[in-house]
N, C-alpha and C positions, 0 to 999 in steps of 0.2 A: 492570392488568398492568404490571410494571416494564419499561421500555424499555431494552434492552441495546444495546451498540454495533452489533451486526449488524443489529438491527431498525432503528435510526436510519439505518444505511447504506442499507438497502433502501427505507426511507421517503423517502429523498432522491430516489429515482427515480419513485416513484408511491405513492399512498395504498394501504395494505394493510389487509385485514380482520383481525379478532381471530383467526380461525382460521389465517390466514396468518402472523400474528405468533407464534402458538403453534408453528407448523411451524418457523419460524426459531429460536425459542427452544430447540426440541428439538435444534438443531445445536450448542448451547452446553452440553449435558449432559456428564457424565463429564469434568470439567476436570482437567487435570494441570499441576502447577507445573514450570516450567523455569527454571534459573538463567541469569544473564547469561553470555554467550559459550558456552553449551552448544549442542551440535548436535542438531537435531531429526531430520534425516536427511542423508545424504551423497550427493553426485553419484554416480550409478550404482546406488544402492539400488533394490530392487524396489518399485514404487509400491504403497502399501497404502491407508491412510485419507487422506481429505481432512481439513483442519483449519480451524476458525474461531479467530481470534486474539481471545480474550476480554479479556486484559489484556497490557500491555507491547508492545514493538516487536521485530520480527525482520527479517532480510534474506536474500535469496537470492543465490547467488554461483556462479561457476565457477572452479575451480582450473586454472591454466595450466601448461604444460609447464616453464616456467622458475621455477616456485615462487611466482609472483605470483598474484593473483586479480582477477577482474572482478566487482564488485558489480552485480547485475542489477536488483534492486528492493528497496525498503524497505516493510515492512508495518506498519500501525498498527492499533490495536484496532478490531474490526469487520470486518476483511478476511477473506475466505475464501482459503485457501492450498492449492495443490496442483492446481488445475484445469489448469494448464499440462501436467501429466503424465498427463492423463486417458487419452490414446490410446497411451501409450508403455509399453514393457516395463521401462524403467528410468528413474529420476529424471534429468531433464536438467540439474538444478542442485542444489546443496546448500542447506540451510536452517539458519540459526544465529540464536540469540537475541541481540538487540542490548541488551536490558535483561532483568531478571527479568520473567517473564510467565506467563500461563496460556493453554494451548491446549486446545481441545476437539476430539477426534478423532471423525469419523463415517465409516462405510464407504461405499464407492461405491454400494452398494444403497440406502442411506438417501437419497442425493442423487437417485437414480432415483425413489424414492417421492415426494420433494418435487416433482419434475417432474410426476409423474402426478397429484398431488393439487392442484396449483395452476399453471395455465397462466401466470398473471401472474408468479409467482416464477421460473418457467422462463424467461420473457422477460427478467426482470431479471438472472438469472444469465448469460444470453448477452450482455446489454448490458455487464455488468461485465467479461466476457472481452474484448469489443470495446474497452472503455475501457482495459484493461490493455495491449492491443496498441497503441492510440494513444499511450499513455505511452511505450512502448518506441520507437516511431517518433520521437517528439519527443526522446527521449534520444539517438537517433542524430544528429539535427540538432544537438543540444547538443554532442555529442562532436566533430562535424566542422566546424561553422560558426560557433562563438561563441568569443570570447576567454575566457581563464581567469576573469576577473572576471565576465563575463556567465554563464559556466557555473555558477559557484558560486551566484550570486544567483538564477539560474533554478531550480536544484535546490532551494534553500531555499524559494522562493516556491511551487513546485509541491508540496512536502511540506506546506506550510501549507494549501493548498487541499484536499489529501487528508485531513489531520487534521480540518479543519472539517466534512468530510462524514461522518465516522464517530464522532468523540469527542463525547460529550454536552455536556460543559462544558470546552472548551479553556481552558487557563490563559493569563492575560494578565499581562505580556507573554509572548508565546508561546515556550515552551521546547521545543527539539527535541533528543532524546538522540543526536545525530549527532556522531561523532568526526571529526576532520580526516582521519584515515587512511581511514575508510570513505568519506568524500566524495571523497577522491583516487582510491580504487579504483572508485568509481561513475562518475567523470568522466574517467578516463584521464589524470590529472595526477599529478605527483610530490607527495609529502607536503610537500616544501620549497616548492613552488609554491603549494599550497593555503594553507600557513601564511602566506605573503607576502600573498596575497589577503585572508585573514582579518585580518591586521594592518592593512591598508588600510581595511577595512570598520569595524574597531573604532576606528581613528583618526578616522573620519568619524561615529562615533556610531550606526552602523547595526546593529551586533551587539555582543554581549558574549560571553565564553567562560567560563562557569562550568566547574568540573571535570567536570561530568556531561554536557556537550554544548555547544549554542549557544543563545543567547537573542536573539530578534529584537527590535530596538528601533524600527526604522522600516521597516515593511513596504511602505509607499507608495514610498519611495525605492528599495528593493530591486527592486520591480516595474519602476521606471523604468530602472534599470541593466540588468536582464535583458531589457528590452523585452518583457515577459511578455504573451502573448496566450493567454487561457485557453480559446480556442475548442475545443481538443482535449480539454478536460475537461468540456465542456458538450454532453451528448448530446441528440439530438432523437429521442425514442422514442415520441412521442405516438401515432403511427399503430399501432405494435405494441401499445402499452398499450390503445388503443381496441379493437383486435381481441380482445385478451385479456379486456377487460371484457365484450364481447359474449358470449364463451363462458362467462364466469362467471355470466351471467344466464340461460343456457339451463337 
């Protein structure tokens, strides 16, 4: 069976059976193409389907009263999108494509079926939700307590960790389709400030800036600049997985 991004993502948490892989693969049916910069949904829309991101990159954001925006998260292939809106009457943020991509919609009832059919997958879904929360907490620390140089380096390194978990064969040197304006909106910095930081990083040979994003040349040095501690990305879910395994054997 071909291993898609969503399956690789879930396998990074725990070994999954063939039937569970088929369940996950069913969430990547009915693919729909989306163009770069197209809106998938807008803030305030009525929640409908969840989505798995089969190809391409996307990002969630909030529009602010003064016409600016805050980028909340960046999604890479294999991510499940929309869980944040599960219990709300309207979308709490908008979703827009960062690149051309493919999204697969699945209704809320399908997610409930997956939960009912596999306790292990249910545990992993909850772990993914917890991990997303941990990323947002770290983003708050990044916004409030690090220098602009550290913020940018930390954001880039964190994105690398997330790509490595979901993308089957990451390109080397690693290319991230992140624009400076998006990074500025994610980190609460001005575009001019981010540009200045990138120029410093390029002068030091740590990154390059092709027209389609940013290419990382020295990940080790970027980690040092960011003082990157990946603890918040390293879950300890063995107890939950062990309990799920016991139920699977019944």
